[in-house]
C-alpha positions as CSV (number, residue, x, y, z in Angstrom):
1,M,-0.1,-26.0,-17.0
2,I,3.0,-28.0,-17.9
3,N,3.1,-31.8,-18.2
4,K,3.8,-32.9,-14.6
5,K,5.7,-36.0,-15.9
6,L,8.5,-33.6,-16.8
7,I,9.0,-32.7,-13.2
8,T,10.0,-36.3,-12.3
9,D,11.2,-37.7,-15.7
10,D,13.3,-34.7,-16.9
11,Y,13.8,-32.7,-13.7
12,E,17.1,-30.9,-14.4
13,N,16.1,-29.6,-17.8
14,T,12.6,-28.7,-16.5
15,K,14.2,-26.8,-13.6
16,K,16.5,-24.9,-16.0
17,R,13.6,-23.9,-18.3
18,L,11.4,-22.8,-15.4
19,I,14.2,-20.7,-13.9
20,L,14.5,-18.9,-17.3
21,K,10.9,-17.8,-16.8
22,G,11.7,-16.4,-13.4
23,T,10.5,-19.3,-11.2
24,E,12.2,-19.7,-7.8
25,E,14.1,-23.0,-7.4
26,K,12.4,-23.5,-4.0
27,L,9.0,-23.7,-5.6
28,I,10.2,-26.1,-8.3
29,N,11.6,-28.4,-5.6
30,E,8.4,-28.2,-3.6
31,V,6.4,-29.2,-6.7
32,R,8.7,-32.1,-7.4
33,E,8.4,-33.4,-3.8
34,V,4.6,-33.2,-3.9
35,V,4.3,-34.8,-7.4
36,E,6.6,-37.7,-6.3
37,K,4.7,-38.2,-3.0
38,K,1.4,-38.2,-4.7
39,A,2.6,-40.7,-7.3
40,T,3.5,-43.1,-4.5
41,F,0.1,-42.7,-2.9
42,Q,-1.5,-43.1,-6.3
43,M,0.1,-46.6,-6.6
44,Q,-1.1,-47.6,-3.2
45,V,-4.7,-46.3,-3.8
46,D,-4.8,-47.9,-7.2
47,K,-3.6,-51.2,-5.8
48,L,-6.2,-51.2,-3.0
49,R,-9.0,-50.3,-5.4
50,E,-8.0,-53.1,-7.7
51,E,-7.9,-55.6,-4.9
52,L,-11.2,-54.4,-3.6
53,N,-12.8,-54.7,-7.0
54,K,-11.5,-58.2,-7.4
55,L,-12.9,-59.2,-4.0
56,N,-16.3,-57.6,-4.8
57,N,-16.5,-59.6,-8.0
58,E,-15.6,-62.8,-6.1
59,I,-18.2,-62.3,-3.5
60,K,-20.9,-61.7,-6.1
61,L,-20.1,-65.1,-7.6
62,V,-20.9,-66.8,-4.3
63,G,-24.0,-64.7,-3.5
64,G,-22.3,-62.8,-0.7
65,K,-22.2,-65.8,1.6
66,D,-18.4,-66.2,2.1
67,E,-17.5,-64.8,5.6
68,N,-13.8,-64.8,4.8
69,L,-14.3,-62.7,1.7
70,R,-16.5,-60.2,3.6
71,N,-13.8,-59.8,6.2
72,Q,-11.2,-59.2,3.5
73,I,-13.4,-56.6,1.9
74,A,-13.9,-54.8,5.2
75,I,-10.1,-54.7,5.8
76,K,-9.4,-53.3,2.3
77,K,-12.1,-50.7,2.7
78,A,-10.7,-49.6,6.0
79,E,-7.2,-49.4,4.5
80,L,-8.6,-47.4,1.6
81,N,-10.5,-45.0,3.9
82,D,-7.3,-44.5,5.9
83,I,-5.2,-43.5,2.9
84,E,-7.7,-41.6,0.7
85,P,-8.0,-38.4,2.8
86,E,-4.2,-37.8,2.6
87,Y,-4.2,-38.8,-1.1
88,N,-7.0,-36.4,-1.9
89,E,-5.1,-33.6,0.0
90,L,-2.0,-34.3,-2.0
91,E,-3.9,-34.3,-5.3
92,K,-5.3,-30.9,-4.4
93,K,-1.9,-29.6,-3.4
94,E,-0.3,-30.9,-6.5
95,K,-2.8,-29.1,-8.7
96,E,-2.4,-25.8,-6.8
97,L,1.4,-25.9,-7.2
98,L,1.3,-26.9,-10.8
99,Y,-0.9,-23.9,-11.5
100,L,1.9,-21.7,-10.1
101,L,4.4,-22.8,-12.6
102,P,4.9,-20.9,-15.9
103,N,5.0,-22.3,-19.4
104,F,8.3,-23.2,-20.9
105,A,9.7,-20.5,-23.2
106,D,10.2,-21.5,-26.9
107,D,13.8,-22.3,-27.7
108,N,13.9,-19.3,-30.2
109,A,12.8,-16.7,-27.6
110,P,15.6,-14.3,-26.4
111,I,16.9,-15.1,-23.0
112,G,16.7,-12.3,-20.4
113,K,15.5,-11.4,-16.9
114,D,13.4,-8.4,-17.6
115,E,12.4,-5.9,-20.4
116,N,16.0,-5.0,-20.9
117,G,16.4,-8.5,-22.5
118,N,13.7,-7.8,-25.2
119,V,14.9,-7.6,-28.8
120,V,13.5,-5.0,-31.2
121,V,12.9,-6.9,-34.4
122,S,12.0,-4.1,-36.8
123,Y,10.8,-0.5,-37.1
124,H,8.1,0.7,-39.5
125,N,6.9,4.1,-40.6
126,Y,9.3,5.6,-38.1
127,N,12.1,8.1,-38.4
128,A,13.2,9.8,-35.2
129,A,14.3,12.9,-37.2
130,D,10.7,13.5,-38.2
131,Y,9.7,14.4,-34.7
132,K,12.5,16.8,-33.7
133,E,11.2,19.9,-35.5
134,K,7.7,19.9,-34.1
135,I,6.2,20.2,-30.6
136,Y,3.6,17.5,-29.9
137,K,1.0,17.8,-27.1
138,P,0.0,14.7,-25.1
139,H,-3.3,13.2,-26.0
140,W,-5.1,14.3,-22.8
141,E,-4.4,17.9,-23.5
142,I,-5.6,17.6,-27.1
143,G,-8.7,15.6,-26.0
144,E,-9.7,18.1,-23.3
145,A,-9.2,21.1,-25.6
146,L,-11.5,19.4,-28.2
147,D,-14.0,18.4,-25.5
148,I,-13.8,14.8,-26.5
149,F,-11.9,13.5,-23.4
150,D,-13.1,14.2,-19.8
151,A,-10.7,12.8,-17.2
152,K,-12.2,14.8,-14.4
153,R,-15.7,13.4,-14.8
154,A,-14.4,9.9,-15.3
155,T,-12.6,10.2,-11.9
156,K,-15.8,11.8,-10.4
157,V,-18.0,8.8,-11.3
158,S,-15.5,5.9,-11.1
159,G,-12.2,6.9,-9.5
160,A,-8.7,6.9,-10.9
161,M,-7.6,5.1,-14.1
162,F,-10.9,5.3,-15.9
163,S,-11.8,7.3,-19.0
164,M,-14.8,9.1,-20.3
165,L,-15.0,9.9,-24.0
166,K,-17.4,12.4,-25.6
167,G,-18.7,13.2,-29.0
168,D,-16.0,12.5,-31.6
169,G,-13.8,10.9,-29.0
170,A,-16.4,8.2,-28.5
171,N,-17.0,8.0,-32.2
172,L,-13.3,7.5,-32.8
173,L,-13.1,4.6,-30.3
174,R,-16.2,3.0,-31.9
175,A,-14.6,3.4,-35.4
176,L,-11.5,1.6,-34.2
177,I,-13.5,-1.3,-32.8
178,N,-15.4,-1.6,-36.1
179,L,-12.2,-1.5,-38.1
180,G,-10.7,-4.2,-36.0
181,L,-13.7,-6.4,-36.5
182,D,-14.2,-5.7,-40.2
183,L,-10.7,-6.4,-41.2
184,N,-10.7,-9.9,-39.7
185,R,-14.2,-10.9,-40.8
186,G,-14.2,-14.1,-42.7
187,K,-11.0,-15.5,-41.4
188,Y,-12.1,-15.3,-37.7
189,T,-15.5,-16.2,-36.4
190,E,-17.0,-13.3,-34.4
191,I,-18.1,-14.0,-30.9
192,I,-20.0,-11.8,-28.4
193,A,-18.9,-13.4,-25.2
194,P,-20.0,-12.8,-21.6
195,H,-18.2,-10.1,-19.7
196,F,-18.1,-12.2,-16.5
197,V,-16.6,-15.7,-16.2
198,T,-16.4,-18.4,-13.6
199,T,-13.4,-19.2,-11.4
200,T,-12.9,-22.4,-13.4
201,T,-12.8,-20.5,-16.7
202,I,-10.4,-17.8,-15.6
203,T,-8.1,-20.4,-14.0
204,S,-8.0,-22.6,-17.1
205,N,-6.8,-19.5,-19.1
206,G,-3.9,-18.9,-16.7
207,H,-4.9,-15.7,-14.9
208,L,-5.6,-17.6,-11.6
209,P,-4.3,-18.3,-9.1
210,K,-1.0,-16.5,-9.6
211,F,-2.5,-13.2,-10.8
212,K,-5.5,-13.0,-8.6
213,D,-4.6,-9.5,-7.4
214,D,-5.0,-8.1,-10.9
215,Q,-8.6,-9.4,-11.3
216,Y,-11.9,-8.0,-10.3
217,K,-14.2,-10.5,-8.4
218,L,-17.9,-10.2,-7.5
219,D,-18.4,-10.4,-3.8
220,G,-19.8,-13.7,-2.5
221,E,-19.7,-15.3,-6.0
222,E,-17.2,-17.4,-7.9
223,T,-17.6,-14.9,-10.8
224,W,-14.9,-12.6,-12.2
225,A,-14.9,-9.6,-14.5
226,N,-13.4,-10.5,-17.8
227,P,-9.8,-9.3,-18.1
228,T,-9.6,-10.1,-21.8
229,A,-11.8,-11.9,-24.3
230,E,-9.1,-14.6,-24.5
231,V,-10.6,-16.0,-21.2
232,P,-14.1,-16.9,-22.4
233,L,-12.8,-17.8,-25.9
234,T,-10.5,-20.4,-24.2
235,G,-13.2,-21.6,-21.8
236,M,-15.9,-22.1,-24.5
237,H,-14.2,-25.3,-25.6
238,A,-13.1,-26.6,-22.2
239,G,-13.5,-30.4,-22.0
240,E,-14.0,-30.8,-25.7
241,T,-12.2,-32.9,-28.3
242,F,-12.1,-31.8,-31.9
243,K,-11.7,-33.9,-35.0
244,E,-8.4,-33.2,-36.7
245,N,-10.0,-31.7,-39.8
246,E,-11.9,-29.2,-37.5
247,L,-8.7,-27.4,-36.7
248,P,-7.7,-24.6,-36.7
249,K,-10.5,-22.8,-34.9
250,R,-10.2,-19.0,-35.2
251,Y,-12.2,-16.5,-33.2
252,M,-12.4,-12.8,-32.6
253,A,-14.4,-10.9,-30.0
254,Y,-15.0,-7.4,-29.0
255,C,-15.1,-7.0,-25.3
256,V,-14.8,-4.6,-22.4
257,S,-11.9,-5.7,-20.3
258,F,-11.3,-5.1,-16.6
259,R,-8.0,-5.2,-14.8
260,K,-7.0,-3.8,-11.4
261,E,-3.4,-3.1,-12.6
262,A,-2.2,-3.8,-9.1
263,G,1.0,-1.9,-8.3
264,S,0.7,0.5,-11.2
265,A,-0.5,3.5,-9.2
266,G,1.2,6.6,-10.6
267,K,2.9,4.7,-13.3
268,D,1.9,5.8,-16.8
269,T,-1.7,6.2,-15.6
270,R,-2.5,9.6,-17.0
271,G,-4.8,9.9,-20.0
272,M,-5.4,6.6,-21.9
273,Q,-2.1,4.9,-21.1
274,R,-3.2,2.5,-18.4
275,L,-6.8,1.9,-17.4
276,H,-8.9,-0.4,-15.2
277,E,-11.5,-0.7,-18.0
278,F,-10.9,-0.7,-21.7
279,H,-12.3,-1.8,-25.0
280,K,-10.6,-4.1,-27.5
281,V,-11.0,-6.7,-30.2
282,E,-9.2,-9.9,-29.4
283,M,-8.1,-12.7,-31.8
284,F,-7.8,-16.3,-30.5
285,E,-7.0,-19.6,-32.1
286,L,-6.7,-23.3,-31.4
287,C,-4.6,-25.4,-33.8
288,K,-2.5,-28.5,-34.2
289,P,1.0,-28.4,-32.6
290,E,2.8,-28.7,-35.9
291,D,1.0,-25.6,-37.2
292,I,1.7,-23.2,-34.3
293,E,4.6,-21.3,-35.9
294,K,2.8,-20.7,-39.1
295,E,-0.5,-19.6,-37.4
296,W,1.4,-17.4,-35.0
297,R,3.2,-15.6,-37.8
298,A,-0.1,-15.2,-39.7
299,M,-1.7,-13.7,-36.5
300,I,1.1,-11.2,-36.2
301,D,0.5,-10.1,-39.8
302,D,-3.3,-9.7,-39.0
303,A,-2.5,-7.5,-36.0
304,V,0.1,-5.4,-37.9
305,K,-2.2,-4.9,-40.9
306,I,-4.5,-2.6,-38.8
307,I,-1.6,-0.5,-37.5
308,E,-0.3,-0.1,-41.1
309,L,-3.7,1.0,-42.3
310,L,-3.8,3.7,-39.6
311,K,-0.3,4.7,-40.7
312,L,1.1,4.7,-37.2
313,P,4.8,4.4,-36.5
314,Y,5.4,1.1,-34.9
315,R,8.0,-1.5,-34.0
316,L,7.9,-5.3,-33.4
317,V,9.5,-6.5,-30.1
318,D,10.5,-10.1,-29.4
319,L,9.9,-10.5,-25.7
320,C,12.6,-12.3,-23.7
321,T,12.0,-15.2,-21.3
322,G,11.8,-13.1,-18.2
323,D,9.4,-10.5,-19.6
324,M,6.9,-12.4,-21.8
325,G,4.5,-13.5,-19.0
326,D,3.8,-16.9,-17.4
327,K,1.6,-18.5,-20.1
328,Y,3.6,-17.5,-23.1
329,A,6.0,-19.7,-24.9
330,R,6.8,-16.9,-27.5
331,C,5.5,-13.4,-27.8
332,Y,5.9,-10.4,-30.0
333,D,4.7,-7.0,-28.9
334,I,3.5,-4.3,-31.3
335,E,4.5,-0.9,-29.9
336,V,3.3,2.3,-31.5
337,Y,5.2,5.6,-31.1
338,A,3.2,8.3,-29.4
339,P,5.0,11.6,-30.2
340,G,3.2,13.7,-27.5
341,L,4.5,11.3,-24.8
342,D,7.7,10.5,-26.6
343,K,7.1,6.9,-25.7
344,W,6.6,3.5,-27.3
345,L,3.2,2.1,-26.2
346,E,2.4,-1.6,-26.4
347,V,-0.9,-2.1,-28.3
348,S,-0.9,-5.8,-28.9
349,S,0.9,-8.9,-27.6
350,I,0.7,-11.7,-30.1
351,G,1.8,-15.0,-28.5
352,F,1.4,-18.7,-28.4
353,F,1.0,-20.9,-25.4
354,T,1.7,-24.4,-26.7
355,D,-0.5,-26.8,-24.6
356,Y,-0.3,-24.7,-21.4
357,Q,-3.9,-23.5,-21.5
358,S,-5.4,-26.6,-23.2
359,R,-4.0,-28.9,-20.4
360,R,-5.8,-26.7,-17.8
361,A,-9.0,-26.5,-19.9
362,N,-8.7,-30.1,-21.2
363,I,-9.0,-29.3,-24.9
364,K,-7.8,-32.0,-27.2
365,Y,-8.1,-33.3,-30.8
366,L,-8.5,-36.8,-32.2
367,K,-5.6,-37.6,-34.5
368,E,-6.0,-39.8,-37.6
369,D,-4.3,-42.7,-35.8
370,G,-7.0,-42.7,-33.1
371,T,-4.9,-41.1,-30.4
372,K,-5.7,-37.8,-28.6
373,E,-3.4,-34.9,-28.2
374,Y,-3.8,-31.4,-26.6
375,V,-4.3,-28.6,-29.0
376,Y,-2.1,-25.5,-29.0
377,S,-3.5,-22.0,-28.4
378,L,-2.5,-18.5,-29.4
379,N,-3.9,-15.0,-29.2
380,G,-3.3,-11.4,-29.9
381,S,-5.2,-8.1,-29.8
382,A,-6.5,-7.0,-33.2
383,M,-7.4,-3.6,-31.7
384,A,-6.6,-2.4,-28.2
385,T,-8.3,1.0,-28.4
386,P,-6.9,3.2,-25.5
387,R,-3.3,3.6,-26.7
388,V,-4.2,3.5,-30.4
389,W,-6.8,6.2,-29.7
390,A,-4.1,8.2,-27.8
391,T,-1.5,7.8,-30.5
392,I,-3.9,9.0,-33.3
393,L,-4.6,12.2,-31.4
394,E,-0.9,12.9,-30.8
395,L,0.3,11.9,-34.3
396,Y,-2.6,13.5,-36.3
397,Q,-2.8,16.8,-34.4
398,N,-2.6,20.0,-36.2
399,Q,-1.2,23.4,-35.2
400,D,-4.7,24.8,-34.9
401,G,-5.7,22.2,-32.3
402,T,-7.7,20.1,-34.7
403,V,-7.0,16.4,-35.3
404,N,-7.1,14.8,-38.8
405,V,-9.0,11.5,-39.0
406,P,-6.9,8.6,-40.4
407,E,-8.0,7.9,-44.0
408,V,-9.1,4.4,-43.2
409,L,-11.4,5.6,-40.4
410,I,-13.2,8.4,-42.5
411,P,-15.9,6.0,-43.7
412,Y,-16.7,5.1,-40.1
413,M,-16.6,8.6,-38.7
414,K,-18.2,10.3,-41.7
415,K,-15.7,13.2,-41.4
416,D,-12.0,13.8,-42.0
417,K,-11.2,16.1,-39.1
418,I,-12.1,16.4,-35.4
419,V,-12.6,20.1,-34.5
């Protein structure tokens, strides 16, 4: 959530920055109108409460025997009772509208309306010519031939956009999870978080209310299936204030994530490209505002390190203002090249959110001068298994149908080839 003072105190610049993130001007104007109206009511309510407190203190001094004071108190209470319902409704409306506004993009983010505005920063381990002389099969064909991937039975038990891995397919996924955790051990505190979260928690992270259609909710409960470990990792410190020397706080968590992927039916849904349920290791951090750039760059390096060890071809993409998502101020995607699909697949989004999440969750730190300030947050996937799993099968496939195990995974899988 952005600072609402910017709506009234710096409206034109705020409007410009929100439009860069794809916000309609109509919504921005509506937010401004409600914020200003609520501020006016706030002054009236505060004044009445102050006057009422003063009268209550005065009547205490005379033992409650002053008829004139009692009449004045009754009048003020009636006035307050008349105005409070509308004030409370405005307060609720203001919060709902502010939750719909995206975060400001960082000044260094590329400007663009959609993915066409993204900027490829660099390529690694990739030469297009290397893939022209060989025919690569897609990962689902390889997986089915090796009997390690069973799309038909996954659909049979759960419906479309679910996966079922068998034998070495399951072993490969587990190896990737363990690699993601082991490489970050020491720097990040490992957390095993709940797979279900409250409405308050998922809202404070930024997934609600705007992206409600992408979330799974339990019937009759204010409980949601976890879309990413970032959600409980944000919520675990909601309402807390850190000492300055306690920052940064770095966490990693393995989780099963659930997303409806609303509107994606038929779009890159075959195999492991896009799933309703998937396994990943997430990194999350809270830090001081002045450290955000340094910590973000370090997290990018931590995410890249794993892809480098797997020797996968990849590229770094700087997402533009219109494609990075509502909560992001800046975001890099790591995309790996899957030769069987001849596609670049996003396997990690590493971004920072400034104080957008911490304002929602009310997470602050106490500065040395005694003042409090909102922390900044950032996160990225250390290991998003489905597409990495898919790329390994496609990249490491052999002519005889077997798949070589990446060297870094051999100690986990206890073999060097899937046959």
